[in-house]
N, CA, C and O of each residue as an XYZ file, in Angstrom:
316
protein
N       0.144      8.116      5.772
C      -0.713      7.042      5.616
C       0.825      6.152      7.190
O       2.035      6.310      7.347
N       0.127      5.610      7.667
C       0.672      4.131      9.027
C       1.285      3.426      7.754
O       0.886      3.292      6.597
N       2.441      3.022      8.450
C       3.370      1.397      8.049
C       3.645      0.896      9.200
O       4.359      0.916     10.202
N       2.206      0.135      8.270
C       2.070     -1.199      9.656
C       2.571     -2.025     10.165
O       2.367     -2.407     11.318
N       3.796     -2.718      8.892
C       4.950     -2.843      9.661
C       5.548     -2.400     10.858
O       5.544     -2.990     11.939
N       6.071     -1.295     10.577
C       6.854     -0.475     11.155
C       5.885     -0.700     12.660
O       6.478     -1.312     13.549
N       4.712     -0.322     12.914
C       3.685      0.030     13.988
C       3.905     -0.980     15.009
O       4.033     -0.882     16.229
N       3.924     -2.407     13.874
C       3.725     -3.441     14.530
C       5.070     -3.850     15.390
O       5.104     -4.081     16.598
N       6.278     -3.882     14.366
C       7.692     -4.456     14.789
C       7.656     -3.130     15.879
O       7.062     -3.462     16.905
N       8.060     -1.956     15.908
C       8.204     -1.367     17.125
C       7.391     -1.460     17.740
O       8.043     -0.856     18.593
N       5.974     -1.747     18.492
C       5.226     -2.231     19.292
C       5.608     -3.211     19.537
O       6.148     -3.078     20.636
N       5.767     -4.965     18.972
C       6.575     -5.663     19.691
C       7.594     -5.304     20.609
O       7.861     -5.976     21.605
N       8.187     -4.212     20.275
C      10.173     -3.928     20.766
C       9.892     -2.961     22.211
O      10.779     -2.827     23.054
N       8.760     -2.430     22.326
C       8.318     -1.636     23.201
C       7.396     -2.338     24.291
O       7.105     -1.912     25.409
N       7.042     -3.425     23.730
C       6.108     -4.317     24.605
C       6.841     -5.100     25.510
O       6.668     -5.033     26.727
N       7.983     -6.140     24.745
C       8.896     -6.980     25.186
C      10.506     -6.226     25.950
O      11.417     -6.911     26.416
N      10.489     -4.920     25.904
C      11.015     -4.048     26.772
C      13.124     -4.500     25.887
O      14.250     -4.600     26.374
N      12.769     -4.570     25.044
C      13.662     -4.883     23.660
C      14.334     -3.859     23.276
O      13.623     -2.921     22.916
N      15.131     -3.740     23.236
C      16.069     -2.241     22.037
C      16.021     -2.758     20.822
O      15.739     -3.954     20.884
N      16.213     -2.280     19.480
C      16.992     -2.367     18.321
C      17.850     -3.544     18.760
O      17.694     -4.764     18.728
N      19.005     -2.570     19.265
C      20.475     -3.588     19.380
C      20.311     -5.038     19.378
O      20.620     -5.963     18.627
N      19.603     -4.872     20.694
C      18.878     -6.428     21.147
C      18.567     -7.499     19.806
O      19.183     -8.352     19.167
N      16.910     -6.734     19.832
C      16.942     -7.793     18.211
C      17.085     -7.707     17.452
O      16.297     -8.072     16.580
N      18.597     -6.963     17.158
C      19.718     -7.109     15.847
C      20.418     -7.707     15.832
O      20.963     -8.156     14.823
N      20.718     -7.989     17.165
C      21.606     -9.525     17.260
C      20.612    -10.690     17.520
O      20.597    -11.753     16.900
N      19.838    -10.353     18.464
C      18.473    -11.870     18.134
C      18.737    -12.720     16.678
O      19.179    -13.850     16.466
N      18.192    -11.495     15.661
C      18.063    -12.215     14.420
C      19.170    -11.722     13.069
O      19.207    -11.850     11.845
N      20.022    -11.078     14.185
C      21.277    -11.666     13.159
C      21.960    -10.573     12.257
O      22.820    -10.719     11.389
N      21.249     -9.284     12.768
C      22.126     -8.148     11.570
C      22.284     -6.929     12.180
O      22.442     -7.047     13.395
N      22.300     -5.669     11.727
C      22.929     -4.881     12.293
C      22.054     -3.597     12.748
O      21.895     -2.798     11.825
N      21.516     -3.267     13.843
C      21.231     -2.479     14.513
C      20.627     -1.649     13.593
O      19.438     -1.330     13.620
N      21.761     -1.161     12.464
C      21.336     -0.036     11.845
C      19.733     -0.582     10.438
O      18.867      0.021      9.804
N      20.035     -1.526     10.557
C      19.160     -2.133      9.491
C      17.649     -2.487     10.301
O      16.627     -2.701      9.650
N      17.683     -2.518     12.134
C      16.810     -2.760     12.358
C      15.768     -1.019     12.601
O      14.563     -0.863     12.403
N      16.452     -0.319     12.917
C      16.442      1.008     12.630
C      15.437      1.553     11.732
O      14.356      2.126     11.873
N      16.289      1.114     10.591
C      15.324      0.949      9.034
C      14.249      0.829      9.172
O      13.516      1.800      8.982
N      13.554     -0.821      9.683
C      12.973     -1.655      9.359
C      11.573     -0.905      9.855
O      10.524     -0.495      9.357
N      12.353     -1.002     11.414
C      11.446     -0.012     12.196
C      10.228      1.437     11.391
O       9.007      1.568     11.482
N      11.022      2.076     10.841
C      10.679      3.872     10.303
C      10.624      3.086      9.103
O      11.644      3.618      8.663
N      10.259      2.136      8.033
C       9.786      2.194      7.346
C      11.005      2.787      6.107
O      10.946      3.632      5.214
N      12.041      1.885      6.588
C      12.930      2.704      5.087
C      13.695      1.472      4.585
O      14.515      1.403      3.669
N      13.382      0.822      5.142
C      13.737     -0.299      4.109
C      12.841     -1.880      4.307
O      12.513     -2.206      5.448
N      12.486     -2.810      3.091
C      12.051     -4.301      3.293
C      13.139     -4.859      3.815
O      14.307     -4.673      3.474
N      12.606     -5.738      4.884
C      13.815     -7.096      5.161
C      13.501     -8.173      3.957
O      12.456     -8.451      3.369
N      14.804     -8.642      3.844
C      14.826     -9.560      2.790
C      14.356    -10.756      3.236
O      14.384    -10.997      4.443
N      13.761    -11.853      2.146
C      12.984    -13.240      2.783
C      13.428    -13.508      3.647
O      12.610    -13.906      4.477
N      14.939    -13.516      4.134
C      15.407    -14.675      4.646
C      15.299    -14.040      6.159
O      14.911    -14.757      7.081
N      15.643    -12.728      6.367
C      15.978    -11.952      7.145
C      13.598    -11.816      7.791
O      12.968    -11.833      8.849
N      13.440    -11.759      7.048
C      11.320    -11.791      7.773
C      11.263    -13.091      8.428
O      10.499    -13.154      9.391
N      11.921    -14.160      8.107
C      11.832    -15.607      8.781
C      12.206    -15.073      9.467
O      11.240    -14.557     10.028
N      13.073    -14.760      9.920
C      14.519    -14.612     11.365
C      13.333    -13.960     12.050
O      12.945    -14.564     13.050
N      12.587    -12.709     11.684
C      11.220    -11.571     12.339
C      10.586    -12.671     12.971
O      10.638    -13.140     14.108
N       9.822    -13.031     11.671
C       8.740    -13.840     12.369
C       9.792    -14.831     13.205
O      10.492    -13.877     13.547
N      10.086    -15.324     13.467
C      10.522    -16.365     14.525
C      11.264    -15.952     15.725
O      10.939    -16.504     16.776
N      11.912    -15.351     15.743
C      12.451    -14.430     17.110
C      10.535    -13.200     17.651
O      10.662    -12.616     18.727
N       9.761    -13.074     17.250
C       8.775    -12.530     17.611
C       7.894    -13.484     17.799
O       6.820    -13.091     18.253
N       8.016    -14.846     17.556
C       6.643    -16.155     17.525
C       5.844    -15.536     16.832
O       4.863    -15.173     17.480
N       5.835    -15.256     15.794
C       4.498    -14.918     14.798
C       4.020    -13.513     14.951
O       3.401    -12.936     14.057
N       4.320    -12.970     16.103
C       4.014    -11.776     16.489
C       3.986    -10.558     14.874
O       3.016    -10.151     14.234
N       5.227    -10.342     14.717
C       5.749     -9.702     13.278
C       5.891    -10.963     12.399
O       6.432    -12.053     12.581
N       5.007    -10.251     11.088
C       5.311    -11.941     10.146
C       5.498    -11.058      8.550
O       5.165     -9.876      8.456
N       5.926    -11.646      7.673
C       6.220    -10.787      6.419
C       5.093    -10.424      5.949
O       5.464     -9.647      5.068
N       4.049    -10.433      5.913
C       2.871    -10.311      6.038
C       2.346     -8.424      6.009
O       2.089     -7.528      5.204
N       2.419     -8.637      7.233
C       2.992     -7.421      7.857
C       3.342     -6.094      6.882
O       2.913     -5.018      6.464
N       4.622     -7.170      6.857
C       5.347     -5.532      5.998
C       5.058     -5.999      4.488
O       5.497     -5.107      3.762
N       4.715     -6.632      4.016
C       4.000     -7.193      2.621
C       2.541     -6.044      2.157
O       2.195     -5.425      1.150
N       2.033     -6.241      3.544
C       0.732     -6.004      2.728
C       0.940     -4.270      3.255
O      -0.142     -3.698      3.125
N       1.701     -3.611      3.636
C       2.622     -2.306      4.018
C       2.793     -1.353      2.406
O       2.665     -0.216      1.954
N       3.162     -2.729      2.007
C       4.124     -2.160      0.639
C       3.063     -1.850     -0.655
O       3.111     -1.161     -1.675
N       1.685     -3.123      0.235
C       1.043     -2.674     -0.695
C       0.034     -1.471     -0.908
O      -0.406     -1.054     -1.979
N      -0.276     -0.924      0.631
C      -1.000      0.092      0.791
C      -0.296      1.133      0.663
O      -1.177      1.983      0.789
N       0.690      1.723      0.497
C       1.562      2.969      0.329
C       0.865      3.300     -1.544
O       0.362      2.257     -1.962
N       0.806      4.104     -2.268
C       0.843      4.953     -3.171
C       2.081      4.934     -4.293
O       3.116      5.280     -3.722
N       2.252      4.716     -5.350
C       3.250      5.032     -6.383
C       3.862      5.506     -5.864
O       4.897      4.851     -5.732
N       3.896      6.721     -5.225
C       5.024      7.589     -4.993
C       5.589      7.434     -3.879
O       6.689      7.977     -3.772
N       5.033      6.627     -2.628
C       5.354      6.123     -1.665
C       6.531      4.753     -2.170
O       7.215      3.974     -1.505
N       6.425      4.862     -2.986
C       6.900      3.316     -3.353
C       7.797      3.744     -3.858
O       8.240      2.640     -4.174
N       8.614      4.505     -4.298
C       9.880      4.924     -4.920
C      10.976      5.145     -4.246
O      12.138      4.740     -4.211
N       9.872      6.359     -3.397
C      11.054      6.802     -2.105
C      11.645      6.165     -1.398
O      12.405      6.689     -0.584
Protein backbone atom coordinates (compact mmCIF):
# COMPACT_ATOMS: atom_id res chain seq x y z
CA UNK A 1 0.00 0.00 0.00
CA UNK A 2 1.30 3.44 -0.89
CA UNK A 3 2.25 5.74 1.95
CA UNK A 4 0.29 8.88 1.10
CA UNK A 5 2.23 11.31 3.30
CA UNK A 6 5.54 9.89 2.15
CA UNK A 7 4.57 10.52 -1.45
CA UNK A 8 3.34 14.01 -0.66
CA UNK A 9 6.48 14.95 1.30
CA UNK A 10 8.75 13.32 -1.26
CA UNK A 11 6.92 15.09 -4.10
CA UNK A 12 7.12 18.40 -2.25
CA UNK A 13 10.88 18.04 -1.83
CA UNK A 14 11.32 17.09 -5.49
CA UNK A 15 9.16 19.95 -6.80
CA UNK A 16 10.89 22.54 -4.64
CA UNK A 17 14.38 21.16 -5.25
CA UNK A 18 14.98 20.89 -1.51
CA UNK A 19 17.14 18.11 -0.17
CA UNK A 20 16.24 16.17 2.95
CA UNK A 21 19.10 18.03 4.65
CA UNK A 22 17.73 21.43 3.60
CA UNK A 23 14.25 20.55 4.80
CA UNK A 24 15.55 19.09 8.05
CA UNK A 25 17.32 22.37 8.84
CA UNK A 26 14.18 24.29 7.97
CA UNK A 27 12.00 22.34 10.41
CA UNK A 28 14.67 21.85 13.07
CA UNK A 29 15.22 18.10 12.98
CA UNK A 30 18.03 15.76 11.94
CA UNK A 31 18.30 14.78 8.29
CA UNK A 32 17.82 11.17 9.39
CA UNK A 33 14.39 12.09 10.76
CA UNK A 34 13.28 13.54 7.42
CA UNK A 35 14.69 10.44 5.72
CA UNK A 36 12.44 8.32 7.94
CA UNK A 37 9.38 10.55 7.35
CA UNK A 38 9.86 10.34 3.58
CA UNK A 39 10.11 6.54 3.72
CA UNK A 40 7.18 6.08 6.10
CA UNK A 41 9.34 4.69 8.89
CA UNK A 42 8.51 7.37 11.45
CA UNK A 43 5.47 9.45 12.29
CA UNK A 44 6.49 13.02 13.13
CA UNK A 45 5.54 14.25 16.60
CA UNK A 46 2.72 16.83 16.74
CA UNK A 47 5.01 19.85 17.07
CA UNK A 48 7.05 18.64 14.09
CA UNK A 49 3.88 18.06 12.06
CA UNK A 50 3.03 21.72 12.65
CA UNK A 51 6.51 22.77 11.49
CA UNK A 52 6.12 20.65 8.35
CA UNK A 53 2.77 22.26 7.57
CA UNK A 54 4.17 25.76 8.09
CA UNK A 55 7.37 25.08 6.14
CA UNK A 56 5.42 23.70 3.17
CA UNK A 57 2.76 26.44 3.24
CA UNK A 58 0.15 23.74 3.80
CA UNK A 59 1.22 21.49 0.93
CA UNK A 60 1.98 18.71 3.44
CA UNK A 61 -0.23 18.56 6.52
CA UNK A 62 -0.72 16.45 9.62
CA UNK A 63 -3.79 14.94 7.95
CA UNK A 64 -1.57 13.47 5.24
CA UNK A 65 0.34 11.51 7.88
CA UNK A 66 -2.72 10.62 9.97
CA UNK A 67 -4.76 9.39 7.00
CA UNK A 68 -1.88 7.19 5.93
CA UNK A 69 -1.76 5.59 9.36
CA UNK A 70 -5.48 4.86 9.20
CA UNK A 71 -5.14 3.25 5.77
CA UNK A 72 -2.43 0.83 6.80
CA UNK A 73 -3.36 -2.71 7.73
CA UNK A 74 -3.02 -3.72 11.41
CA UNK A 75 0.11 -5.77 10.58
CA UNK A 76 1.72 -2.75 8.91
CA UNK A 77 0.91 -0.53 11.90
CA UNK A 78 2.99 -2.77 14.17
CA UNK A 79 6.02 -2.62 11.88
